[in-house]
C-alpha positions as protocol buffer text, in pm:
chain_id: "A"
residue {
  index: 1
  type: MET
  ca { x: -3727 y: 2607 z: 3377 }
}
residue {
  index: 2
  type: GLN
  ca { x: -3460 y: 2496 z: 3140 }
}
residue {
  index: 3
  type: THR
  ca { x: -3405 y: 2731 z: 2900 }
}
residue {
  index: 4
  type: GLU
  ca { x: -3354 y: 2673 z: 2543 }
}
residue {
  index: 5
  type: ARG
  ca { x: -3014 y: 2697 z: 2582 }
}
residue {
  index: 6
  type: ASP
  ca { x: -2946 y: 2467 z: 2877 }
}
residue {
  index: 7
  type: LEU
  ca { x: -3170 y: 2206 z: 2630 }
}
residue {
  index: 8
  type: LYS
  ca { x: -2947 y: 2218 z: 2372 }
}
residue {
  index: 9
  type: LYS
  ca { x: -2644 y: 2173 z: 2564 }
}
residue {
  index: 10
  type: SER
  ca { x: -2797 y: 1876 z: 2734 }
}
residue {
  index: 11
  type: GLU
  ca { x: -2864 y: 1750 z: 2315 }
}
residue {
  index: 12
  type: LEU
  ca { x: -2486 y: 1812 z: 2314 }
}
residue {
  index: 13
  type: ILE
  ca { x: -2389 y: 1581 z: 2556 }
}
residue {
  index: 14
  type: TYR
  ca { x: -2261 y: 1155 z: 2488 }
}
residue {
  index: 15
  type: HIS
  ca { x: -2322 y: 1364 z: 2128 }
}
residue {
  index: 16
  type: LYS
  ca { x: -2013 y: 1257 z: 1983 }
}
residue {
  index: 17
  type: LEU
  ca { x: -1906 y: 1039 z: 2286 }
}
residue {
  index: 18
  type: ALA
  ca { x: -2201 y: 758 z: 2197 }
}
residue {
  index: 19
  type: PRO
  ca { x: -1985 y: 559 z: 1939 }
}
residue {
  index: 20
  type: VAL
  ca { x: -1737 y: 481 z: 2274 }
}
residue {
  index: 21
  type: TYR
  ca { x: -1989 y: 468 z: 2502 }
}
residue {
  index: 22
  type: ASP
  ca { x: -2043 y: 128 z: 2524 }
}
residue {
  index: 23
  type: HIS
  ca { x: -1608 y: 64 z: 2583 }
}
residue {
  index: 24
  type: ILE
  ca { x: -1619 y: 274 z: 2849 }
}
residue {
  index: 25
  type: MET
  ca { x: -1888 y: 152 z: 2981 }
}
residue {
  index: 26
  type: LYS
  ca { x: -1800 y: -187 z: 2972 }
}
residue {
  index: 27
  type: ASP
  ca { x: -1652 y: -265 z: 3295 }
}
residue {
  index: 28
  type: VAL
  ca { x: -2044 y: -219 z: 3492 }
}
residue {
  index: 29
  type: ASP
  ca { x: -2233 y: -493 z: 3470 }
}
residue {
  index: 30
  type: TYR
  ca { x: -2502 y: -464 z: 3360 }
}
residue {
  index: 31
  type: GLU
  ca { x: -2623 y: -758 z: 3379 }
}
residue {
  index: 32
  type: ASP
  ca { x: -2593 y: -758 z: 3848 }
}
residue {
  index: 33
  type: TRP
  ca { x: -2753 y: -376 z: 3734 }
}
residue {
  index: 34
  type: THR
  ca { x: -3045 y: -482 z: 3531 }
}
residue {
  index: 35
  type: ASP
  ca { x: -3145 y: -796 z: 3826 }
}
residue {
  index: 36
  type: TYR
  ca { x: -3150 y: -570 z: 4053 }
}
residue {
  index: 37
  type: ILE
  ca { x: -3374 y: -328 z: 3854 }
}
residue {
  index: 38
  type: ASP
  ca { x: -3621 y: -622 z: 3787 }
}
residue {
  index: 39
  type: ALA
  ca { x: -3610 y: -716 z: 4095 }
}
residue {
  index: 40
  type: ILE
  ca { x: -3726 y: -428 z: 4211 }
}
residue {
  index: 41
  type: ILE
  ca { x: -3995 y: -403 z: 4039 }
}
residue {
  index: 42
  type: GLN
  ca { x: -4190 y: -794 z: 4075 }
}
residue {
  index: 43
  type: TYR
  ca { x: -4174 y: -664 z: 4395 }
}
residue {
  index: 44
  type: HIS
  ca { x: -4301 y: -385 z: 4442 }
}
residue {
  index: 45
  type: HIS
  ca { x: -4493 y: -375 z: 4137 }
}
residue {
  index: 46
  type: PRO
  ca { x: -4538 y: -748 z: 4054 }
}
residue {
  index: 47
  type: PHE
  ca { x: -4875 y: -748 z: 3766 }
}
residue {
  index: 48
  type: GLY
  ca { x: -4720 y: -387 z: 3571 }
}
residue {
  index: 49
  type: ASN
  ca { x: -4550 y: -473 z: 3244 }
}
residue {
  index: 50
  type: ARG
  ca { x: -4575 y: -177 z: 3047 }
}
residue {
  index: 51
  type: VAL
  ca { x: -4212 y: 20 z: 3127 }
}
residue {
  index: 52
  type: LEU
  ca { x: -4055 y: 329 z: 3043 }
}
residue {
  index: 53
  type: GLU
  ca { x: -3695 y: 426 z: 3072 }
}
residue {
  index: 54
  type: LEU
  ca { x: -3539 y: 777 z: 3120 }
}
residue {
  index: 55
  type: ALA
  ca { x: -3202 y: 885 z: 2995 }
}
residue {
  index: 56
  type: CYS
  ca { x: -3166 y: 514 z: 2814 }
}
residue {
  index: 57
  type: GLY
  ca { x: -2832 y: 604 z: 2708 }
}
residue {
  index: 58
  type: THR
  ca { x: -2762 y: 367 z: 2379 }
}
residue {
  index: 59
  type: GLY
  ca { x: -3010 y: 16 z: 2511 }
}
residue {
  index: 60
  type: THR
  ca { x: -2782 y: -156 z: 2730 }
}
residue {
  index: 61
  type: MET
  ca { x: -3037 y: -203 z: 3070 }
}
residue {
  index: 62
  type: ALA
  ca { x: -3334 y: -178 z: 2844 }
}
residue {
  index: 63
  type: LEU
  ca { x: -3222 y: -426 z: 2615 }
}
residue {
  index: 64
  type: ALA
  ca { x: -3132 y: -666 z: 2893 }
}
residue {
  index: 65
  type: LEU
  ca { x: -3537 y: -563 z: 3078 }
}
residue {
  index: 66
  type: GLU
  ca { x: -3598 y: -693 z: 2785 }
}
residue {
  index: 67
  type: ASN
  ca { x: -3479 y: -1062 z: 2832 }
}
residue {
  index: 68
  type: ARG
  ca { x: -3624 y: -1099 z: 3242 }
}
residue {
  index: 69
  type: ASP
  ca { x: -3994 y: -1088 z: 3136 }
}
residue {
  index: 70
  type: ASP
  ca { x: -4277 y: -981 z: 2943 }
}
residue {
  index: 71
  type: TYR
  ca { x: -4225 y: -595 z: 2939 }
}
residue {
  index: 72
  type: ASP
  ca { x: -4392 y: -325 z: 2718 }
}
residue {
  index: 73
  type: ILE
  ca { x: -4106 y: -137 z: 2703 }
}
residue {
  index: 74
  type: THR
  ca { x: -4028 y: 140 z: 2604 }
}
residue {
  index: 75
  type: ALA
  ca { x: -3659 y: 373 z: 2607 }
}
residue {
  index: 76
  type: SER
  ca { x: -3579 y: 730 z: 2586 }
}
residue {
  index: 77
  type: ASP
  ca { x: -3286 y: 950 z: 2584 }
}
residue {
  index: 78
  type: ILE
  ca { x: -3193 y: 1317 z: 2494 }
}
residue {
  index: 79
  type: SER
  ca { x: -2926 y: 1252 z: 2284 }
}
residue {
  index: 80
  type: SER
  ca { x: -3048 y: 1135 z: 1872 }
}
residue {
  index: 81
  type: GLU
  ca { x: -2679 y: 957 z: 1831 }
}
residue {
  index: 82
  type: MET
  ca { x: -2760 y: 815 z: 2122 }
}
residue {
  index: 83
  type: ILE
  ca { x: -3111 y: 637 z: 2066 }
}
residue {
  index: 84
  type: ARG
  ca { x: -2947 y: 600 z: 1714 }
}
residue {
  index: 85
  type: MET
  ca { x: -2678 y: 384 z: 1766 }
}
residue {
  index: 86
  type: ALA
  ca { x: -2917 y: 164 z: 2042 }
}
residue {
  index: 87
  type: ARG
  ca { x: -3231 y: 154 z: 1749 }
}
residue {
  index: 88
  type: ARG
  ca { x: -2854 y: -39 z: 1548 }
}
residue {
  index: 89
  type: LYS
  ca { x: -2806 y: -227 z: 1887 }
}
residue {
  index: 90
  type: ALA
  ca { x: -3196 y: -332 z: 1896 }
}
residue {
  index: 91
  type: LYS
  ca { x: -3225 y: -404 z: 1510 }
}
residue {
  index: 92
  type: GLN
  ca { x: -2921 y: -725 z: 1531 }
}
residue {
  index: 93
  type: ARG
  ca { x: -3071 y: -885 z: 1851 }
}
residue {
  index: 94
  type: LYS
  ca { x: -3428 y: -804 z: 1674 }
}
residue {
  index: 95
  type: SER
  ca { x: -3589 y: -711 z: 1987 }
}
residue {
  index: 96
  type: SER
  ca { x: -3911 y: -538 z: 1981 }
}
residue {
  index: 97
  type: ILE
  ca { x: -3869 y: -172 z: 2258 }
}
residue {
  index: 98
  type: THR
  ca { x: -3991 y: 143 z: 2094 }
}
residue {
  index: 99
  type: TRP
  ca { x: -3704 y: 384 z: 2155 }
}
residue {
  index: 100
  type: VAL
  ca { x: -3721 y: 752 z: 2127 }
}
residue {
  index: 101
  type: VAL
  ca { x: -3557 y: 1117 z: 2189 }
}
residue {
  index: 102
  type: GLN
  ca { x: -3693 y: 1299 z: 2479 }
}
residue {
  index: 103
  type: ASP
  ca { x: -3564 y: 1556 z: 2751 }
}
residue {
  index: 104
  type: MET
  ca { x: -3643 y: 1431 z: 3055 }
}
residue {
  index: 105
  type: CYS
  ca { x: -3719 y: 1779 z: 3190 }
}
residue {
  index: 106
  type: ARG
  ca { x: -3993 y: 1761 z: 2940 }
}
residue {
  index: 107
  type: LEU
  ca { x: -4189 y: 1460 z: 2946 }
}
residue {
  index: 108
  type: ASN
  ca { x: -4410 y: 1437 z: 2638 }
}
residue {
  index: 109
  type: VAL
  ca { x: -4496 y: 1042 z: 2539 }
}
residue {
  index: 110
  type: GLY
  ca { x: -4847 y: 1023 z: 2474 }
}
residue {
  index: 111
  type: LYS
  ca { x: -4857 y: 761 z: 2715 }
}
residue {
  index: 112
  type: THR
  ca { x: -4947 y: 662 z: 3016 }
}
residue {
  index: 113
  type: PHE
  ca { x: -4617 y: 340 z: 3132 }
}
residue {
  index: 114
  type: ASP
  ca { x: -4698 y: 135 z: 3523 }
}
residue {
  index: 115
  type: ILE
  ca { x: -4300 y: 160 z: 3555 }
}
residue {
  index: 116
  type: ILE
  ca { x: -4040 y: 436 z: 3477 }
}
residue {
  index: 117
  type: TYR
  ca { x: -3727 y: 391 z: 3571 }
}
residue {
  index: 118
  type: MET
  ca { x: -3411 y: 588 z: 3513 }
}
residue {
  index: 119
  type: VAL
  ca { x: -2996 y: 429 z: 3647 }
}
residue {
  index: 120
  type: PHE
  ca { x: -2705 y: 508 z: 3617 }
}
residue {
  index: 121
  type: ASP
  ca { x: -2687 y: 819 z: 3838 }
}
residue {
  index: 122
  type: SER
  ca { x: -2897 y: 1062 z: 3540 }
}
residue {
  index: 123
  type: LEU
  ca { x: -3044 y: 1244 z: 3824 }
}
residue {
  index: 124
  type: ASN
  ca { x: -2757 y: 1387 z: 3928 }
}
residue {
  index: 125
  type: TYR
  ca { x: -2684 y: 1546 z: 3595 }
}
residue {
  index: 126
  type: LEU
  ca { x: -3015 y: 1787 z: 3693 }
}
residue {
  index: 127
  type: HIS
  ca { x: -2806 y: 2058 z: 3881 }
}
residue {
  index: 128
  type: ALA
  ca { x: -3135 y: 2264 z: 3970 }
}
residue {
  index: 129
  type: LYS
  ca { x: -3461 y: 2233 z: 4223 }
}
residue {
  index: 130
  type: GLU
  ca { x: -3670 y: 2330 z: 3946 }
}
residue {
  index: 131
  type: GLN
  ca { x: -3559 y: 2030 z: 3664 }
}
residue {
  index: 132
  type: LEU
  ca { x: -3585 y: 1818 z: 3903 }
}
residue {
  index: 133
  type: LEU
  ca { x: -3940 y: 1925 z: 3986 }
}
residue {
  index: 134
  type: SER
  ca { x: -3988 y: 1913 z: 3563 }
}
residue {
  index: 135
  type: VAL
  ca { x: -3947 y: 1577 z: 3619 }
}
residue {
  index: 136
  type: PHE
  ca { x: -4125 y: 1377 z: 3848 }
}
residue {
  index: 137
  type: MET
  ca { x: -4418 y: 1671 z: 3737 }
}
residue {
  index: 138
  type: GLY
  ca { x: -4321 y: 1472 z: 3446 }
}
residue {
  index: 139
  type: VAL
  ca { x: -4309 y: 1158 z: 3578 }
}
residue {
  index: 140
  type: THR
  ca { x: -4630 y: 1170 z: 3728 }
}
residue {
  index: 141
  type: GLU
  ca { x: -4827 y: 1169 z: 3416 }
}
residue {
  index: 142
  type: HIS
  ca { x: -4698 y: 929 z: 3272 }
}
residue {
  index: 143
  type: LEU
  ca { x: -4749 y: 721 z: 3552 }
}
residue {
  index: 144
  type: ALA
  ca { x: -5068 y: 455 z: 3551 }
}
residue {
  index: 145
  type: ASP
  ca { x: -5260 y: 413 z: 3843 }
}
residue {
  index: 146
  type: ASP
  ca { x: -5043 y: 280 z: 4167 }
}
residue {
  index: 147
  type: GLY
  ca { x: -4740 y: 270 z: 3888 }
}
residue {
  index: 148
  type: ILE
  ca { x: -4420 y: 315 z: 4039 }
}
residue {
  index: 149
  type: PHE
  ca { x: -4079 y: 540 z: 3954 }
}
residue {
  index: 150
  type: VAL
  ca { x: -3710 y: 418 z: 4068 }
}
residue {
  index: 151
  type: PHE
  ca { x: -3433 y: 599 z: 4057 }
}
residue {
  index: 152
  type: ASP
  ca { x: -3098 y: 624 z: 4145 }
}
residue {
  index: 153
  type: PHE
  ca { x: -2914 y: 907 z: 4243 }
}
residue {
  index: 154
  type: THR
  ca { x: -2515 y: 906 z: 4411 }
}
residue {
  index: 155
  type: THR
  ca { x: -2437 y: 1173 z: 4676 }
}
residue {
  index: 156
  type: PRO
  ca { x: -2152 y: 1350 z: 4816 }
}
residue {
  index: 157
  type: ASN
  ca { x: -2003 y: 1000 z: 5044 }
}
residue {
  index: 158
  type: TYR
  ca { x: -1959 y: 875 z: 4654 }
}
residue {
  index: 159
  type: SER
  ca { x: -1749 y: 1121 z: 4494 }
}
residue {
  index: 160
  type: PRO
  ca { x: -1447 y: 1187 z: 4650 }
}
residue {
  index: 161
  type: LYS
  ca { x: -1423 y: 801 z: 4649 }
}
residue {
  index: 162
  type: ILE
  ca { x: -1484 y: 761 z: 4270 }
}
residue {
  index: 163
  type: ALA
  ca { x: -1303 y: 1087 z: 4101 }
}
residue {
  index: 164
  type: PRO
  ca { x: -949 y: 989 z: 4224 }
}
residue {
  index: 165
  type: LEU
  ca { x: -989 y: 641 z: 4069 }
}
residue {
  index: 166
  type: LEU
  ca { x: -1184 y: 732 z: 3729 }
}
residue {
  index: 167
  type: ASP
  ca { x: -890 y: 1035 z: 3696 }
}
residue {
  index: 168
  type: GLY
  ca { x: -633 y: 964 z: 3417 }
}
residue {
  index: 169
  type: GLU
  ca { x: -811 y: 663 z: 3255 }
}
residue {
  index: 170
  type: GLN
  ca { x: -794 y: 612 z: 2916 }
}
residue {
  index: 171
  type: HIS
  ca { x: -951 y: 366 z: 2672 }
}
residue {
  index: 172
  type: THR
  ca { x: -871 y: 233 z: 2329 }
}
residue {
  index: 173
  type: HIS
  ca { x: -1184 y: 163 z: 2061 }
}
residue {
  index: 174
  type: ARG
  ca { x: -1140 y: 85 z: 1719 }
}
residue {
  index: 175
  type: SER
  ca { x: -945 y: 338 z: 1557 }
}
residue {
  index: 176
  type: TYR
  ca { x: -1149 y: 593 z: 1870 }
}
residue {
  index: 177
  type: PHE
  ca { x: -845 y: 754 z: 2147 }
}
residue {
  index: 178
  type: CYS
  ca { x: -1019 y: 846 z: 2479 }
}
residue {
  index: 179
  type: THR
  ca { x: -924 y: 1019 z: 2812 }
}
residue {
  index: 180
  type: ARG
  ca { x: -1138 y: 1090 z: 3098 }
}
residue {
  index: 181
  type: SER
  ca { x: -992 y: 1370 z: 3406 }
}
residue {
  index: 182
  type: SER
  ca { x: -1260 y: 1320 z: 3698 }
}
residue {
  index: 183
  type: THR
  ca { x: -1249 y: 1546 z: 3994 }
}
residue {
  index: 184
  type: TYR
  ca { x: -1497 y: 1642 z: 4253 }
}
residue {
  index: 185
  type: ASP
  ca { x: -1610 y: 1958 z: 4409 }
}
residue {
  index: 186
  type: HIS
  ca { x: -1685 y: 1961 z: 4736 }
}
residue {
  index: 187
  type: GLU
  ca { x: -1744 y: 2322 z: 4850 }
}
residue {
  index: 188
  type: ASN
  ca { x: -2007 y: 2297 z: 4531 }
}
residue {
  index: 189
  type: GLY
  ca { x: -2100 y: 1955 z: 4513 }
}
residue {
  index: 190
  type: ILE
  ca { x: -2034 y: 1969 z: 4113 }
}
residue {
  index: 191
  type: HIS
  ca { x: -1887 y: 1655 z: 3942 }
}
residue {
  index: 192
  type: THR
  ca { x: -1661 y: 1689 z: 3696 }
}
residue {
  index: 193
  type: ASN
  ca { x: -1614 y: 1393 z: 3404 }
}
residue {
  index: 194
  type: HIS
  ca { x: -1389 y: 1577 z: 3090 }
}
residue {
  index: 195
  type: PHE
  ca { x: -1356 y: 1345 z: 2818 }
}
residue {
  index: 196
  type: VAL
  ca { x: -1042 y: 1446 z: 2479 }
}
residue {
  index: 197
  type: VAL
  ca { x: -1175 y: 1125 z: 2264 }
}
residue {
  index: 198
  type: GLU
  ca { x: -927 y: 1132 z: 1926 }
}
residue {
  index: 199
  type: LYS
  ca { x: -991 y: 920 z: 1602 }
}
residue {
  index: 200
  type: LYS
  ca { x: -701 y: 761 z: 1453 }
}
residue {
  index: 201
  type: ASP
  ca { x: -654 y: 688 z: 1030 }
}
residue {
  index: 202
  type: PRO
  ca { x: -706 y: 291 z: 1055 }
}
residue {
  index: 203
  type: VAL
  ca { x: -404 y: 238 z: 835 }
}
residue {
  index: 204
  type: THR
  ca { x: -158 y: 590 z: 909 }
}
residue {
  index: 205
  type: GLY
  ca { x: -240 y: 638 z: 1282 }
}
residue {
  index: 206
  type: ARG
  ca { x: -247 y: 1021 z: 1254 }
}
residue {
  index: 207
  type: SER
  ca { x: -538 y: 1222 z: 1384 }
}
residue {
  index: 208
  type: ILE
  ca { x: -863 y: 1211 z: 1192 }
}
residue {
  index: 209
  type: ASP
  ca { x: -1105 y: 1411 z: 1445 }
}
residue {
  index: 210
  type: ARG
  ca { x: -1070 y: 1560 z: 1808 }
}
residue {
  index: 211
  type: PHE
  ca { x: -1276 y: 1624 z: 2048 }
}
residue {
  index: 212
  type: GLU
  ca { x: -1416 y: 1647 z: 2444 }
}
residue {
  index: 213
  type: GLU
  ca { x: -1683 y: 1640 z: 2595 }
}
residue {
  index: 214
  type: ILE
  ca { x: -1757 y: 1817 z: 3002 }
}
residue {
  index: 215
  type: HIS
  ca { x: -1998 y: 1635 z: 3189 }
}
residue {
  index: 216
  type: LYS
  ca { x: -2112 y: 1828 z: 3526 }
}
residue {
  index: 217
  type: GLN
  ca { x: -2312 y: 1575 z: 3755 }
}
residue {
  index: 218
  type: LYS
  ca { x: -2486 y: 1783 z: 4048 }
}
residue {
  index: 219
  type: ILE
  ca { x: -2417 y: 1619 z: 4377 }
}
residue {
  index: 220
  type: TRP
  ca { x: -2684 y: 1580 z: 4562 }
}
residue {
  index: 221
  type: ARG
  ca { x: -2793 y: 1517 z: 4927 }
}
residue {
  index: 222
  type: PHE
  ca { x: -3026 y: 1264 z: 5018 }
}
residue {
  index: 223
  type: ARG
  ca { x: -3256 y: 1532 z: 5234 }
}
residue {
  index: 224
  type: GLU
  ca { x: -3272 y: 1763 z: 4978 }
}
residue {
  index: 225
  type: ILE
  ca { x: -3391 y: 1494 z: 4686 }
}
residue {
  index: 226
  type: LYS
  ca { x: -3657 y: 1346 z: 4994 }
}
residue {
  index: 227
  type: THR
  ca { x: -3782 y: 1796 z: 5011 }
}
residue {
  index: 228
  type: MET
  ca { x: -3839 y: 1768 z: 4645 }
}
residue {
  index: 229
  type: ILE
  ca { x: -3997 y: 1412 z: 4671 }
}
residue {
  index: 230
  type: MET
  ca { x: -4223 y: 1633 z: 4953 }
}
residue {
  index: 231
  type: GLN
  ca { x: -4342 y: 1864 z: 4709 }
}
residue {
  index: 232
  type: SER
  ca { x: -4426 y: 1688 z: 4406 }
}
residue {
  index: 233
  type: LYS
  ca { x: -4775 y: 1437 z: 4371 }
}
residue {
  index: 234
  type: LEU
  ca { x: -4458 y: 1122 z: 4441 }
}
residue {
  index: 235
  type: ARG
  ca { x: -4421 y: 975 z: 4752 }
}
residue {
  index: 236
  type: ILE
  ca { x: -4166 y: 732 z: 4896 }
}
residue {
  index: 237
  type: ILE
  ca { x: -4250 y: 351 z: 4947 }
}
residue {
  index: 238
  type: ALA
  ca { x: -3894 y: 249 z: 4970 }
}
residue {
  index: 239
  type: ALA
  ca { x: -3556 y: 395 z: 4960 }
}
residue {
  index: 240
  type: TYR
  ca { x: -3248 y: 164 z: 4938 }
}
residue {
  index: 241
  type: GLU
  ca { x: -2869 y: 150 z: 4952 }
}
residue {
  index: 242
  type: ASP
  ca { x: -2672 y: 113 z: 4701 }
}
residue {
  index: 243
  type: PHE
  ca { x: -2723 y: -292 z: 4499 }
}
residue {
  index: 244
  type: ASP
  ca { x: -3020 y: -385 z: 4771 }
}
residue {
  index: 245
  type: PHE
  ca { x: -3315 y: -436 z: 4985 }
}
residue {
  index: 246
  type: SER
  ca { x: -3135 y: -171 z: 5308 }
}
residue {
  index: 247
  type: GLU
  ca { x: -3283 y: 147 z: 5360 }
}
residue {
  index: 248
  type: ALA
  ca { x: -3105 y: 438 z: 5269 }
}
residue {
  index: 249
  type: SER
  ca { x: -2950 y: 695 z: 5488 }
}
residue {
  index: 250
  type: GLU
  ca { x: -2731 y: 1033 z: 5437 }
}
residue {
  index: 251
  type: LYS
  ca { x: -2444 y: 789 z: 5474 }
}
residue {
  index: 252
  type: SER
  ca { x: -2536 y: 564 z: 5165 }
}
residue {
  index: 253
  type: ASP
  ca { x: -2300 y: 581 z: 4845 }
}
residue {
  index: 254
  type: ARG
  ca { x: -2596 y: 510 z: 4632 }
}
residue {
  index: 255
  type: ILE
  ca { x: -2920 y: 555 z: 4657 }
}
residue {
  index: 256
  type: THR
  ca { x: -3208 y: 373 z: 4469 }
}
residue {
  index: 257
  type: MET
  ca { x: -3568 y: 495 z: 4532 }
}
residue {
  index: 258
  type: VAL
  ca { x: -3888 y: 382 z: 4485 }
}
residue {
  index: 259
  type: LEU
  ca { x: -4185 y: 628 z: 4400 }
}
residue {
  index: 260
  type: ARG
  ca { x: -4578 y: 552 z: 4408 }
}
residue {
  index: 261
  type: HIS
  ca { x: -4797 y: 737 z: 4198 }
}
residue {
  index: 262
  type: ASP
  ca { x: -5180 y: 722 z: 4403 }
}
């Protein structure tokens, strides 16, 4: 069960990081990733058009998906600041996406969807099996008959490789300077990203604000995720490796699951 304290901590993640988030993620190929999700949708549920994104961040994926097909998209995130940034971007593009602040562990959107998806290993932010089951339960309640749930997660094969590459990363964006330290705890399966962001006066260059965010991801094994799904009312119809349609295994770095609500 997610406590009020856990909820408050979740709301704070990405709150102050929101203004520099898109810059930190600038090397992510959103277009290819969106094409991949769109291809999965078209293969497994080609006639579905009502879409809900969980943990949408600043909305880059939802905005890209809106251009792919005739989708009716609702996008959600627990961070009100991330949703504020998403709405600003959407307004500039005259988007018709509906944006809502929503905790994926306490999903309550008030309608059902043909497709629900969640990417960028957002599932790894859930550290307890009870949280996973809460997400699966909420998704089940919000999926129309024959609807699908698509999500990805990273495995213990990936974090030992990516953590050293991210460690020491630096970003400068407008008046912000951001550094990241990245470590992986093999024993406990926890990948930690520690962000330090400093805002400087654009005239004097002096620091006017400094804050830190610590993001801890639980790196789940494939078999653990499958066990949790078996306890839900969803069933696995596909498990893909990385960004193609190859069958996933315990050796995969990133796994994209496709579940169906019958």
